[in-house]
C-alpha positions as a Markdown table, in Angstrom:
| # | Residue | x | y | z |
|---|---|---|---|---|
| 1 | Unk | 61.3 | -21.9 | -30.2 |
| 2 | Unk | 63.9 | -20.6 | -28.0 |
| 3 | Unk | 66.1 | -17.6 | -28.4 |
| 4 | Unk | 68.8 | -16.4 | -26.1 |
| 5 | Unk | 70.5 | -13.3 | -25.1 |
| 6 | Unk | 73.5 | -11.9 | -23.0 |
| 7 | Unk | 72.5 | -12.4 | -19.2 |
| 8 | Unk | 74.5 | -9.8 | -18.4 |
| 9 | Unk | 71.9 | -7.4 | -19.8 |
| 10 | Unk | 69.0 | -9.4 | -19.4 |
| 11 | Unk | 68.0 | -10.7 | -15.8 |
| 12 | Unk | 64.4 | -12.2 | -15.8 |
| 13 | Unk | 64.3 | -11.8 | -12.0 |
| 14 | Unk | 65.2 | -7.7 | -12.3 |
| 15 | Unk | 62.9 | -7.1 | -15.1 |
| 16 | Unk | 60.0 | -8.9 | -13.9 |
| 17 | Unk | 60.3 | -7.9 | -10.3 |
| 18 | Unk | 60.7 | -4.0 | -10.8 |
| 19 | Unk | 56.9 | -3.1 | -10.6 |
| 20 | Unk | 56.3 | -2.6 | -14.5 |
| 21 | Unk | 54.5 | -6.0 | -15.0 |
| 22 | Unk | 52.0 | -8.2 | -13.5 |
| 23 | Unk | 51.4 | -11.2 | -15.2 |
| 24 | Unk | 54.4 | -13.6 | -14.5 |
| 25 | Unk | 54.9 | -16.3 | -11.6 |
| 26 | Unk | 58.2 | -18.5 | -11.0 |
| 27 | Unk | 58.1 | -21.7 | -13.1 |
| 28 | Unk | 60.6 | -24.6 | -13.4 |
| 29 | Unk | 63.9 | -22.9 | -13.4 |
| 30 | Unk | 62.8 | -19.3 | -14.3 |
| 31 | Unk | 59.4 | -17.7 | -15.1 |
| 32 | Unk | 56.1 | -18.2 | -16.8 |
| 33 | Unk | 55.2 | -14.6 | -18.6 |
| 34 | Unk | 52.0 | -13.7 | -20.2 |
| 35 | Unk | 51.3 | -10.9 | -22.4 |
| 36 | Unk | 48.1 | -10.3 | -24.6 |
| 37 | Unk | 47.1 | -13.8 | -25.5 |
| 38 | Unk | 50.6 | -15.2 | -25.7 |
| 39 | Unk | 52.8 | -17.0 | -23.1 |
| 40 | Unk | 56.5 | -17.3 | -22.7 |
| 41 | Unk | 59.1 | -19.2 | -20.2 |
| 42 | Unk | 61.9 | -17.2 | -19.6 |
| 43 | Unk | 65.3 | -18.4 | -17.3 |
| 44 | Unk | 68.8 | -17.9 | -16.8 |
| 45 | Unk | 71.4 | -20.7 | -18.2 |
| 46 | Unk | 75.0 | -20.0 | -17.7 |
| 47 | Unk | 75.9 | -16.6 | -18.9 |
| 48 | Unk | 72.8 | -16.8 | -21.4 |
| 49 | Unk | 69.1 | -15.6 | -20.7 |
| 50 | Unk | 66.9 | -18.0 | -22.9 |
| 51 | Unk | 63.2 | -17.5 | -23.8 |
| 52 | Unk | 60.9 | -20.2 | -25.0 |
| 53 | Unk | 57.6 | -19.2 | -26.9 |
| 54 | Unk | 55.4 | -20.1 | -29.7 |
| 55 | Unk | 56.1 | -16.1 | -30.6 |
| 56 | Unk | 59.5 | -15.7 | -30.3 |
| 57 | Unk | 59.4 | -12.3 | -32.5 |
| 58 | Unk | 56.7 | -10.9 | -30.4 |
| 59 | Unk | 58.7 | -11.6 | -27.0 |
| 60 | Unk | 62.0 | -10.7 | -28.6 |
| 61 | Unk | 60.4 | -7.3 | -29.0 |
| 62 | Unk | 58.3 | -7.5 | -25.6 |
| 63 | Unk | 61.7 | -7.8 | -23.8 |
| 64 | Unk | 63.2 | -4.7 | -25.8 |
| 65 | Unk | 66.1 | -6.8 | -27.1 |
| 66 | Unk | 66.9 | -4.6 | -30.1 |
| 67 | Unk | 68.2 | -1.9 | -27.8 |
| 68 | Unk | 71.6 | -2.0 | -26.5 |
| 69 | Unk | 71.3 | -1.3 | -22.8 |
| 70 | Unk | 75.2 | -1.2 | -22.1 |
| 71 | Unk | 75.0 | 2.4 | -23.7 |
| 72 | Unk | 72.0 | 3.2 | -21.1 |
| 73 | Unk | 73.9 | 1.9 | -18.3 |
| 74 | Unk | 76.8 | 4.0 | -19.2 |
| 75 | Unk | 74.9 | 7.2 | -19.5 |
| 76 | Unk | 73.2 | 6.5 | -16.3 |
| 77 | Unk | 76.8 | 6.3 | -14.5 |
| 78 | Unk | 77.8 | 9.9 | -16.0 |
| 79 | Unk | 75.2 | 11.8 | -13.7 |
| 80 | Unk | 77.6 | 10.7 | -10.7 |
| 81 | Unk | 74.7 | 10.1 | -8.2 |
| 82 | Unk | 75.8 | 7.4 | -6.0 |
| 83 | Unk | 72.6 | 5.4 | -5.8 |
| 84 | Unk | 72.0 | 5.7 | -9.5 |
| 85 | Unk | 75.5 | 4.5 | -10.1 |
| 86 | Unk | 75.4 | 1.6 | -8.1 |
| 87 | Unk | 71.8 | 0.6 | -9.3 |
| 88 | Unk | 72.8 | 0.9 | -13.0 |
| 89 | Unk | 75.9 | -1.3 | -12.3 |
| 90 | Unk | 74.1 | -3.8 | -10.0 |
| 91 | Unk | 70.9 | -4.0 | -12.1 |
| 92 | Unk | 72.4 | -3.7 | -15.4 |
| 93 | Unk | 70.2 | -6.7 | -16.6 |
| 94 | Unk | 66.6 | -4.6 | -16.0 |
| 95 | Unk | 64.9 | -4.0 | -19.3 |
| 96 | Unk | 61.8 | -1.8 | -19.8 |
| 97 | Unk | 59.2 | -4.0 | -21.6 |
| 98 | Unk | 57.3 | -3.2 | -24.5 |
| 99 | Unk | 54.0 | -3.9 | -23.4 |
| 100 | Unk | 50.2 | -3.9 | -24.9 |
| 101 | Unk | 48.8 | -0.5 | -24.7 |
| 102 | Unk | 45.1 | -1.5 | -23.2 |
| 103 | Unk | 46.6 | -4.1 | -21.2 |
| 104 | Unk | 48.3 | -1.5 | -19.3 |
| 105 | Unk | 45.8 | 1.0 | -19.1 |
| 106 | Unk | 43.6 | -1.6 | -17.3 |
| 107 | Unk | 46.2 | -2.9 | -15.3 |
| 108 | Unk | 47.7 | 0.4 | -13.8 |
| 109 | Unk | 44.3 | 1.7 | -13.3 |
| 110 | Unk | 44.0 | -1.7 | -10.9 |
| 111 | Unk | 47.7 | -0.7 | -9.6 |
| 112 | Unk | 46.5 | 2.6 | -7.8 |
| 113 | Unk | 46.8 | 2.3 | -4.0 |
| 114 | Unk | 47.6 | -1.3 | -4.2 |
| 115 | Unk | 50.3 | -3.9 | -3.6 |
| 116 | Unk | 51.6 | -5.8 | -6.4 |
| 117 | Unk | 50.6 | -9.5 | -5.0 |
| 118 | Unk | 47.0 | -8.2 | -4.9 |
| 119 | Unk | 47.4 | -6.4 | -8.4 |
| 120 | Unk | 48.4 | -9.8 | -9.6 |
| 121 | Unk | 45.6 | -11.8 | -8.1 |
| 122 | Unk | 43.0 | -9.5 | -9.2 |
| 123 | Unk | 44.4 | -9.6 | -12.9 |
| 124 | Unk | 44.5 | -13.2 | -12.7 |
| 125 | Unk | 41.0 | -13.7 | -11.7 |
| 126 | Unk | 40.0 | -10.7 | -14.5 |
| 127 | Unk | 41.6 | -13.2 | -17.2 |
| 128 | Unk | 40.3 | -16.3 | -15.9 |
| 129 | Unk | 36.8 | -14.8 | -15.7 |
| 130 | Unk | 37.0 | -12.9 | -19.2 |
| 131 | Unk | 39.9 | -14.5 | -21.1 |
| 132 | Unk | 40.2 | -17.5 | -22.9 |
| 133 | Unk | 41.9 | -20.8 | -21.8 |
| 134 | Unk | 45.2 | -21.6 | -23.5 |
| 135 | Unk | 48.4 | -23.9 | -23.1 |
| 136 | Unk | 51.8 | -23.6 | -23.1 |
| 137 | Unk | 54.7 | -26.4 | -22.1 |
| 138 | Unk | 51.5 | -28.2 | -20.4 |
| 139 | Unk | 50.8 | -25.4 | -18.5 |
| 140 | Unk | 47.3 | -23.9 | -18.5 |
| 141 | Unk | 46.9 | -20.0 | -18.7 |
| 142 | Unk | 44.2 | -17.5 | -19.6 |
| 143 | Unk | 44.4 | -14.8 | -22.2 |
| 144 | Unk | 44.0 | -10.9 | -21.4 |
| 145 | Unk | 40.5 | -9.8 | -22.1 |
| 146 | Unk | 39.4 | -8.0 | -25.0 |
| 147 | Unk | 38.1 | -4.3 | -24.3 |
| 148 | Unk | 34.8 | -5.7 | -25.6 |
| 149 | Unk | 34.8 | -8.2 | -22.8 |
| 150 | Unk | 35.9 | -5.8 | -20.3 |
| 151 | Unk | 33.2 | -3.5 | -21.2 |
| 152 | Unk | 30.7 | -5.8 | -21.3 |
| 153 | Unk | 31.4 | -7.5 | -17.8 |
| 154 | Unk | 29.7 | -4.6 | -15.8 |
| 155 | Unk | 31.0 | -3.0 | -12.3 |
| 156 | Unk | 29.7 | -6.2 | -10.4 |
| 157 | Unk | 32.0 | -8.5 | -12.1 |
| 158 | Unk | 34.9 | -6.2 | -11.3 |
| 159 | Unk | 34.0 | -5.8 | -7.8 |
| 160 | Unk | 33.9 | -9.7 | -7.4 |
| 161 | Unk | 37.3 | -10.0 | -8.7 |
| 162 | Unk | 38.6 | -7.9 | -6.0 |
| 163 | Unk | 39.0 | -4.6 | -7.5 |
| 164 | Unk | 37.2 | -2.8 | -4.9 |
| 165 | Unk | 36.4 | 1.0 | -5.6 |
| 166 | Unk | 38.0 | 0.6 | -9.1 |
| 167 | Unk | 35.2 | -1.5 | -10.4 |
| 168 | Unk | 33.6 | 1.6 | -11.5 |
| 169 | Unk | 36.7 | 3.2 | -13.1 |
| 170 | Unk | 37.5 | -0.2 | -15.3 |
| 171 | Unk | 34.0 | -0.4 | -16.3 |
| 172 | Unk | 33.7 | 3.2 | -17.4 |
| 173 | Unk | 37.3 | 3.4 | -19.0 |
| 174 | Unk | 36.7 | 0.0 | -20.7 |
| 175 | Unk | 33.1 | 1.5 | -22.3 |
| 176 | Unk | 34.9 | 4.2 | -23.6 |
| 177 | Unk | 37.7 | 2.7 | -24.9 |
| 178 | Unk | 35.2 | 0.4 | -26.9 |
| 179 | Unk | 33.6 | 3.3 | -28.2 |
| 180 | Unk | 36.8 | 5.5 | -29.3 |
| 181 | Unk | 39.4 | 3.1 | -29.6 |
| 182 | Unk | 43.1 | 4.3 | -28.5 |
| 183 | Unk | 44.3 | 5.3 | -32.1 |
| 184 | Unk | 44.4 | 8.9 | -31.4 |
| 185 | Unk | 46.4 | 8.2 | -28.1 |
| 186 | Unk | 49.0 | 6.5 | -30.2 |
| 187 | Unk | 50.0 | 9.6 | -32.2 |
| 188 | Unk | 50.5 | 11.7 | -29.1 |
| 189 | Unk | 53.9 | 12.8 | -27.7 |
| 190 | Unk | 54.6 | 12.0 | -24.0 |
| 191 | Unk | 53.2 | 15.3 | -22.6 |
| 192 | Unk | 50.0 | 15.3 | -24.9 |
| 193 | Unk | 49.5 | 11.7 | -24.1 |
| 194 | Unk | 50.0 | 12.1 | -20.3 |
| 195 | Unk | 47.1 | 15.1 | -20.5 |
| 196 | Unk | 45.0 | 13.1 | -22.3 |
| 197 | Unk | 45.2 | 9.9 | -20.2 |
| 198 | Unk | 44.1 | 12.1 | -17.2 |
| 199 | Unk | 40.9 | 12.6 | -18.6 |
| 200 | Unk | 40.3 | 8.9 | -18.3 |
| 201 | Unk | 38.2 | 7.8 | -15.1 |
| 202 | Unk | 40.8 | 6.4 | -12.8 |
| 203 | Unk | 44.0 | 7.8 | -14.1 |
| 204 | Unk | 45.9 | 10.2 | -12.1 |
| 205 | Unk | 49.4 | 11.6 | -12.5 |
| 206 | Unk | 51.4 | 8.6 | -11.5 |
| 207 | Unk | 49.2 | 5.8 | -13.1 |
| 208 | Unk | 49.3 | 7.9 | -16.4 |
| 209 | Unk | 53.0 | 8.2 | -16.1 |
| 210 | Unk | 53.3 | 4.4 | -15.9 |
| 211 | Unk | 50.9 | 3.8 | -18.7 |
| 212 | Unk | 53.1 | 6.3 | -21.0 |
| 213 | Unk | 56.1 | 4.6 | -19.9 |
| 214 | Unk | 55.3 | 0.8 | -19.8 |
| 215 | Unk | 52.4 | 0.8 | -22.6 |
| 216 | Unk | 53.3 | 3.4 | -24.9 |
| 217 | Unk | 56.9 | 3.5 | -24.6 |
| 218 | Unk | 57.6 | 7.1 | -23.7 |
| 219 | Unk | 60.6 | 6.8 | -22.4 |
| 220 | Unk | 60.7 | 10.3 | -21.4 |
| 221 | Unk | 58.2 | 9.6 | -18.5 |
| 222 | Unk | 59.2 | 9.4 | -14.5 |
| 223 | Unk | 56.5 | 8.2 | -12.5 |
| 224 | Unk | 56.6 | 9.0 | -8.7 |
| 225 | Unk | 55.5 | 6.7 | -6.2 |
| 226 | Unk | 56.4 | 6.3 | -2.1 |
| 227 | Unk | 59.7 | 4.7 | -3.3 |
| 228 | Unk | 60.6 | 7.6 | -5.6 |
| 229 | Unk | 59.4 | 10.2 | -3.2 |
| 230 | Unk | 62.0 | 8.6 | -0.7 |
| 231 | Unk | 64.7 | 8.7 | -3.5 |
| 232 | Unk | 63.8 | 12.5 | -4.1 |
| 233 | Unk | 64.2 | 13.3 | -0.5 |
| 234 | Unk | 66.9 | 11.1 | 0.5 |
| 235 | Unk | 69.4 | 10.9 | -2.4 |
| 236 | Unk | 68.5 | 14.4 | -4.3 |
| 237 | Unk | 67.9 | 16.6 | -1.0 |
| 238 | Unk | 64.6 | 17.4 | -2.7 |
| 239 | Unk | 62.2 | 19.5 | -0.8 |
| 240 | Unk | 59.0 | 19.5 | -3.2 |
| 241 | Unk | 56.1 | 17.4 | -2.0 |
| 242 | Unk | 53.8 | 17.6 | -5.1 |
| 243 | Unk | 54.3 | 14.2 | -7.1 |
| 244 | Unk | 53.8 | 15.9 | -10.5 |
| 245 | Unk | 56.0 | 18.5 | -9.6 |
| 246 | Unk | 58.7 | 15.8 | -8.4 |
| 247 | Unk | 58.2 | 13.7 | -11.5 |
| 248 | Unk | 58.7 | 17.2 | -13.7 |
| 249 | Unk | 61.9 | 17.8 | -11.9 |
| 250 | Unk | 63.2 | 14.3 | -12.6 |
| 251 | Unk | 62.4 | 14.7 | -16.2 |
| 252 | Unk | 64.2 | 18.0 | -16.6 |
| 253 | Unk | 67.2 | 16.5 | -15.2 |
| 254 | Unk | 67.2 | 13.0 | -17.0 |
| 255 | Unk | 65.4 | 13.8 | -20.4 |
| 256 | Unk | 64.6 | 10.9 | -22.9 |
| 257 | Unk | 66.5 | 8.7 | -20.4 |
| 258 | Unk | 64.0 | 9.3 | -17.4 |
| 259 | Unk | 62.0 | 5.9 | -17.7 |
| 260 | Unk | 65.1 | 4.0 | -17.6 |
| 261 | Unk | 66.6 | 5.8 | -14.6 |
| 262 | Unk | 63.2 | 5.7 | -12.8 |
| 263 | Unk | 63.7 | 2.1 | -12.9 |
| 264 | Unk | 67.3 | 1.9 | -11.7 |
| 265 | Unk | 66.5 | 4.4 | -8.6 |
| 266 | Unk | 63.2 | 2.8 | -7.8 |
| 267 | Unk | 64.5 | -0.7 | -7.9 |
| 268 | Unk | 67.7 | 0.2 | -6.2 |
| 269 | Unk | 65.8 | 1.9 | -3.3 |
| 270 | Unk | 63.5 | -0.9 | -2.8 |
| 271 | Unk | 66.4 | -3.2 | -2.6 |
| 272 | Unk | 68.2 | -1.2 | -0.2 |
| 273 | Unk | 71.4 | -1.1 | -2.4 |
C-alpha cells in the first residue's frame, strides 16, 4: 500500500541522514527503511514523497506525518539565530521519527563513541544473527531482535558482531529489560526518564538524551555531540565545556522545541550550511 505527503515537509534524505536512525539504505529511487519487524520503501516523486509498505499506518506515524512541521519551522526562525534560520529553511523536510523504544535503547548504546557506517553495520549483523528473515518488494531483510533474543545471545555474540567494549553493555541491559520491562520508563517525564536511563549499563548523558528524544518522543531533549558542541561555541559564543550543562543551556532556551531545533542545528552544521 502507498501513501504520499508534501515533499516540502518530508524529505527522506534529510530525515534519514541526520543521525536519528540507522536501519536504512539506498534502494531503487529512494530508501529501504526498517523498523521493528517492518519495512518501507520511501522516495520522492515530483512534489510528493511516497511511502510503500505493508504497514502504512505504522509508517505514517513513524514519519510523524500527523504533525504540522510548517509551524515548527516558523517557530525556529523566530529565534533569529542565523544558522538555525538557514537550517530550518533549507531542511524544512527534516522530521523527527517515532521509533521503537527498546530498539532505540540498544541502537544508541551501540552508537556511543562510534561512527554511523559502523553503527549501521553492527546493527545489521545483530539483526541478521538474531532476527527473523522477511521480504518486501523482493528485498530480503531481517527484523530487529526481541529483547529475549538479545538477552539470550551473550556477550560473545555482541563482540563477534563488532560491538567491542559495548558487548557487556548490551548483554547486561537486555537482561535487565527482559526482567523489568520498560513500562516504568514510559510513564516518566523527560527529566525523570533521563535520570532513570542513566542507571542502565552503557548509557551516559548524550545517549540518554538520544533515547529520550528518538525513542520516547521527549521533544524537550537536546543531545550534545561534537557537532552540537561546535554549534555552541561558534554560533552561540558558549564557554561551557560540560556536555550536560550545554544540553541544559539549550533546553532552557528552546523548551519543548529543543529536539527539533537540535536536529536543524546539528544537520546544518554538519552540512556546512
